[in-house]
N, C-alpha and C positions, 0 to 999 in steps of 0.2 A: 499515306496509308500503308506504307511498307516499313518493316523494321530495318531495311537496308537504305533508307533515305537519310541523307545528311543535310543539315541545315545550319547556316551561319548568317551572321549579320555584320555589315559594315556601316559605320556611322558617317553620314555626310551632312552635318548640320549647316544651316543657312545663316546662323547668327554666331556671334563671338562665343567661343567655348569658355564657360565659366562653371564653377562648382554648382551654383544655384540653378543653372539651366541644363544640367546633364544628369540629373538624378535617375531618370528612366534609362538612359543609355548606360550609365555605370551599373545600374541594377541588372540590366540584361547581361552585360559582360561578366559581372560577378556571378550571376546565376549559371551562365555557360561554363564558367571555370570551376564551380564548386558543387553543382547539384547533379543528380542522376537524371536520366531522360524523362521519367515520369513527372518528377517534381518540377523540372525545367519547363515542360509543356504547360503544366497548370499555372505556374508562376508567370510565364510569358502571356498566357491568356488573361490573367488578372492585370498585368501591367499595360496591356493593350487597350484597356477600357478608358473611356474619356473621364469617368468619375475618378479613376485612379490618378490620372494626370492632374485633375483639378485639386484633389486631396494633397498631392505632393507639392503643388504650387502654393497651396494654403499653409504649408509648413509641416505636414505630417511626415514623420520619419519613415523611411522606406522599410525599416525592420518591423514596423507595425503592420505592414502589408504582407509579410511572409506567410506562406501556407503552413499549416501545422506539421506536415511531413518533412519540411525542409530542415537542413542542418543550419540553423540560424547563426550559430557562433562562427562557423567557417565562412558563411556568406558575409556576415558583418565585417569580419577581419579583411576579407578580400575587397569588399565595397569601400571600406575606409582607407585602404592603401592603394586603390586604383587611382593613378594620377590622370590628369587631363591629357598627358602626352600620348596615351594610347588612342584616345578619341581624335586628337590632332593628326596622328599617323593615319588613321582610317580616312579622315577627311582629305588628307594629301593624296592618298592612294586613289580615292574616288575621283578626285579632280585631275590629277596628273596622269594616272594610268588609264582609268576608265573613261576619262574625258566627260565627267558629269559636271553640271553646274552646281553651285552650292545649294543644298537642299533637294536636289533632283533625286528621284527614286529610280531604281532599276531592279530587275530580276536577272540574275546570272545563273545559267544552268550548265552543268558539266556532267552530262549523263552518258550512258553507254549508247 
């Protein structure tokens, strides 16, 4: 609720990391890297819906899910060039440093 809040996401998948099962994770990362806060919030809300996941699993391209205010070209370039290594790095950090099990979720807070 504050303009001074920061939010980040680390991926800790439980399955083997492949192009076909990382569309949402890569979409989130691409949005974080290319969109302003208002568009990011709206897009993340859309990506968090179960029907969105089902649609992507059925073959819908993620660019069809962009909200109108988003910079679609910049998003698409970043999405298409994000490799799986970044998600693998997230996974390794979660498991080696944070000691999470594969797929385990956590909330980490670093406030004043």
